[in-house]
C-alpha positions as CSV (number, residue, x, y, z in Angstrom):
1,X,88.0,-7.6,-4.3
2,X,90.4,-10.5,-3.9
3,X,93.6,-10.3,-5.9
4,X,94.5,-13.2,-8.1
5,X,98.2,-13.4,-7.7
6,X,98.9,-16.3,-10.1
7,X,101.1,-15.9,-13.1
8,X,99.2,-14.9,-16.3
9,X,100.1,-18.3,-17.8
10,X,98.0,-19.9,-15.1
11,X,95.2,-17.3,-15.4
12,X,94.7,-17.4,-19.2
13,X,93.5,-21.1,-19.3
14,X,90.7,-20.1,-16.8
15,X,89.7,-17.3,-19.1
16,X,89.8,-19.5,-22.2
17,X,87.5,-22.1,-20.4
18,X,85.1,-19.4,-19.2
19,X,85.9,-20.0,-15.6
20,X,87.0,-16.3,-15.4
21,X,84.6,-14.2,-17.4
22,X,84.5,-10.8,-15.7
23,X,86.7,-7.7,-15.9
24,X,90.4,-8.3,-15.5
25,X,91.2,-5.6,-12.9
26,X,93.0,-7.4,-10.0
27,X,94.2,-10.3,-12.1
28,X,97.9,-11.0,-12.5
29,X,99.4,-8.3,-10.3
30,X,102.7,-7.0,-11.6
31,X,102.0,-8.0,-15.3
32,X,101.0,-5.8,-18.2
33,X,97.4,-5.9,-19.4
34,X,96.6,-4.7,-22.8
35,X,93.7,-3.4,-24.9
36,X,93.2,-5.1,-28.3
37,X,92.1,-4.0,-31.7
38,X,92.1,-6.4,-34.7
39,X,91.7,-5.2,-38.3
40,X,92.2,-6.6,-41.8
41,X,95.6,-6.2,-43.3
42,X,94.3,-3.5,-45.7
43,X,93.5,-1.3,-42.8
44,X,96.5,-2.2,-40.6
45,X,99.0,0.4,-41.9
46,X,96.5,3.3,-41.3
47,X,95.8,2.0,-37.8
48,X,99.5,1.6,-37.1
49,X,100.0,5.2,-38.1
50,X,97.0,6.3,-36.0
51,X,98.6,4.6,-32.9
52,X,101.9,6.3,-33.7
53,X,100.3,9.7,-33.9
54,X,98.2,9.2,-30.8
55,X,100.5,7.5,-28.2
56,X,98.5,8.7,-25.1
57,X,95.3,6.7,-25.8
58,X,97.0,4.1,-28.1
59,X,100.4,3.2,-26.7
60,X,101.5,0.4,-28.9
61,X,102.9,-2.8,-27.1
62,X,102.7,-5.5,-29.8
63,X,101.5,-6.1,-33.4
64,X,101.0,-9.7,-34.5
65,X,102.0,-11.3,-37.8
66,X,99.2,-11.2,-40.4
67,X,96.7,-14.0,-39.7
68,X,98.4,-15.1,-36.5
69,X,96.4,-15.0,-33.2
70,X,99.6,-15.6,-31.2
71,X,101.1,-12.6,-29.5
72,X,104.6,-14.0,-29.6
73,X,106.4,-10.9,-28.3
74,X,104.4,-10.6,-25.0
75,X,102.8,-14.0,-24.4
76,X,104.2,-16.9,-26.4
77,X,101.7,-19.7,-26.7
78,X,98.7,-17.6,-25.9
79,X,95.7,-17.3,-28.3
80,X,94.1,-13.9,-28.8
81,X,90.9,-15.6,-30.1
82,X,90.1,-17.2,-26.8
83,X,92.3,-15.6,-24.0
84,X,90.3,-12.5,-23.4
85,X,87.1,-12.8,-21.2
86,X,84.9,-10.8,-23.7
87,X,85.2,-9.4,-27.2
88,X,83.2,-6.9,-29.3
89,X,82.7,-7.2,-33.1
90,X,82.2,-4.0,-35.1
91,X,80.9,-4.1,-38.7
92,X,80.7,-0.9,-40.7
93,X,81.0,1.2,-37.6
94,X,78.2,-0.6,-35.7
95,X,78.6,-2.9,-32.7
96,X,77.4,-6.1,-34.2
97,X,78.1,-8.7,-31.5
98,X,79.7,-9.3,-28.1
99,X,81.2,-12.8,-27.6
100,X,83.5,-14.8,-25.4
101,X,85.4,-16.4,-28.2
102,X,86.3,-15.0,-31.7
103,X,87.4,-18.2,-33.4
104,X,84.4,-18.1,-35.7
105,X,85.3,-14.5,-36.7
106,X,89.0,-14.9,-37.2
107,X,90.4,-14.6,-40.7
108,X,93.8,-15.2,-42.4
109,X,94.2,-11.5,-43.2
110,X,93.8,-10.1,-39.7
111,X,96.4,-8.2,-37.7
112,X,96.1,-7.7,-33.9
113,X,97.3,-4.5,-32.2
114,X,97.9,-4.7,-28.4
115,X,97.8,-1.3,-26.6
116,X,99.0,-0.4,-23.1
117,X,96.3,-0.3,-20.4
118,X,95.7,1.8,-17.4
119,X,95.6,-1.3,-15.2
120,X,99.4,-1.2,-15.3
121,X,99.7,2.2,-13.7
122,X,96.9,1.3,-11.3
123,X,99.3,-1.0,-9.6
124,X,101.7,1.9,-9.1
125,X,98.8,4.0,-7.7
126,X,97.9,1.3,-5.2
127,X,101.6,0.7,-4.3
128,X,101.7,4.4,-3.5
129,X,98.7,4.0,-1.1
130,X,96.1,5.6,-3.4
131,X,92.7,3.9,-3.1
132,X,90.9,2.8,-6.2
133,X,87.2,2.3,-5.6
134,X,86.4,0.3,-8.7
135,X,89.1,-2.2,-7.8
136,X,87.9,-2.5,-4.3
137,X,84.3,-3.1,-5.5
138,X,85.3,-5.5,-8.3
139,X,83.6,-3.4,-11.0
140,X,84.7,-1.7,-14.2
141,X,86.4,1.7,-14.4
142,X,84.2,4.5,-15.8
143,X,84.9,5.8,-19.3
144,X,83.7,8.6,-21.5
145,X,84.0,9.9,-25.1
146,X,85.4,13.4,-24.9
147,X,85.6,16.6,-27.1
148,X,89.4,15.9,-27.6
149,X,89.9,14.9,-31.2
150,X,92.6,12.3,-32.0
151,X,95.0,13.2,-34.7
152,X,93.7,11.4,-37.8
153,X,95.6,8.8,-39.9
154,X,94.3,7.5,-43.2
155,X,90.7,6.4,-42.7
156,X,90.9,6.5,-38.9
157,X,89.7,9.5,-36.9
158,X,87.6,10.1,-33.8
159,X,87.5,11.3,-30.2
160,X,89.7,10.4,-27.4
161,X,88.2,8.2,-24.7
162,X,89.2,8.8,-21.1
163,X,88.9,6.8,-17.9
164,X,88.2,8.4,-14.6
165,X,89.2,7.6,-11.0
166,X,88.2,9.7,-8.0
167,X,91.3,10.5,-6.0
168,X,91.6,12.1,-2.6
169,X,92.7,15.7,-3.2
170,X,95.8,15.4,-1.0
171,X,96.9,12.5,-3.2
172,X,96.4,14.1,-6.7
173,X,100.1,15.1,-7.1
174,X,101.2,11.6,-6.1
175,X,98.7,10.0,-8.6
176,X,100.1,12.2,-11.4
177,X,103.7,11.3,-10.5
178,X,103.0,7.6,-10.2
179,X,101.1,7.3,-13.5
180,X,103.5,9.5,-15.4
181,X,106.2,6.8,-15.0
182,X,104.3,4.6,-17.4
183,X,104.0,6.3,-20.8
184,X,103.4,2.9,-22.3
185,X,100.3,2.6,-20.2
186,X,98.7,6.1,-21.0
187,X,101.1,8.0,-18.7
188,X,100.0,11.1,-16.7
189,X,96.3,12.3,-16.7
190,X,95.1,14.4,-19.6
191,X,92.8,16.4,-17.3
192,X,92.2,16.9,-13.6
193,X,89.0,18.4,-12.2
194,X,85.8,19.7,-14.0
195,X,84.6,17.1,-16.4
196,X,82.8,19.8,-18.5
197,X,86.2,20.8,-20.0
198,X,86.2,17.4,-21.7
199,X,82.7,17.7,-22.9
200,X,81.3,15.3,-20.3
201,X,77.8,16.6,-19.5
202,X,76.8,14.1,-16.8
203,X,79.7,12.6,-14.7
204,X,77.3,10.0,-13.3
205,X,76.6,8.4,-16.7
206,X,79.7,7.0,-18.2
207,X,79.7,5.8,-21.9
208,X,81.3,2.5,-20.7
209,X,82.0,0.9,-17.4
210,X,80.6,1.7,-13.9
211,X,80.3,5.0,-12.0
212,X,81.6,4.7,-8.5
213,X,80.8,8.1,-7.3
214,X,82.9,11.1,-6.3
215,X,82.9,11.7,-2.6
216,X,83.6,14.8,-0.5
217,X,87.3,15.6,-0.6
218,X,87.9,13.7,-3.9
219,X,88.9,15.1,-7.3
220,X,88.0,13.4,-10.6
221,X,91.2,12.5,-12.5
222,X,91.0,11.6,-16.2
223,X,93.5,9.5,-18.1
224,X,93.6,8.6,-21.9
225,X,92.0,5.3,-22.4
226,X,92.5,2.3,-24.7
227,X,88.8,2.1,-25.5
228,X,89.6,5.0,-27.9
229,X,89.8,2.6,-30.9
230,X,86.2,1.6,-30.2
231,X,85.1,5.2,-30.4
232,X,87.3,5.5,-33.6
233,X,85.5,2.4,-35.0
234,X,82.1,4.1,-34.5
235,X,83.4,7.3,-36.1
236,X,85.5,5.8,-38.9
237,X,83.3,2.8,-39.7
238,X,85.8,0.2,-40.9
239,X,84.1,-2.7,-42.5
240,X,85.4,-5.1,-39.8
241,X,87.1,-4.8,-36.4
242,X,87.4,-6.9,-33.3
243,X,88.2,-5.4,-30.0
244,X,88.2,-6.3,-26.3
245,X,85.1,-5.5,-24.4
246,X,85.9,-2.6,-22.1
247,X,87.6,-3.7,-18.9
248,X,88.1,-7.3,-20.3
249,X,91.8,-7.2,-21.2
250,X,94.4,-9.5,-22.4
251,X,97.0,-10.3,-19.6
252,X,100.5,-10.6,-21.0
253,X,103.6,-12.3,-19.5
254,X,105.5,-8.9,-19.5
255,X,106.2,-7.4,-16.0
256,X,104.8,-3.9,-15.4
257,X,108.3,-2.8,-14.5
258,X,109.4,-3.1,-18.2
259,X,107.1,-0.1,-19.0
260,X,108.3,2.1,-16.3
261,X,110.3,5.2,-17.4
262,X,113.5,5.7,-15.5
């Protein structure tokens, strides 16, 4: 898949206009991409606490002012209502809609949470010479709900979601080390090897995203995933929640290097 090397400030207008409508893997190399969850102010404290208690799947990068769609801390001038390729709308724990613009759904009481994304550590993996098949094919990473329960907070509870990448067995240690440098983007894997230990019954059928196969000599590696809030929405049933569509992230102006642990 060709890499779009433009600055995120140049890419976001193409997303806003619909020119770029697919998954954001491979866009804006070197810049932090984030997952998004938007909730009414009445639910915001509980969700903030949920993120604080579950930093592996929900590493908090930014929280907007109430009612503001502008992520001032990570992308001044951007608009979270239009600058993601695709969004999901949850109502009472049910996926109610999937849209490319949420202006019609935005309210003055909404708070947006931006959470670190595995696309950040994927650049570190690729820089280390580790192949990533979903990036090469231009498709979405595969994701599953697991039997790992998140620590609850207020009304929010539910299972951790993981993403999986098949890694050549001789590169497993290198993949652990490279990703562990980015705790703000999920950090090291939560599991390596047999998916049954995570409650995954059929590795070929992800709950979200695309399965790219596991070839001879490869090991499935599983990282905590920022789609976890969507599984939490299904379990906790908040009255209203906006999220990104899996794989369709918001691209910030923040360099990946700022999230690297020393």
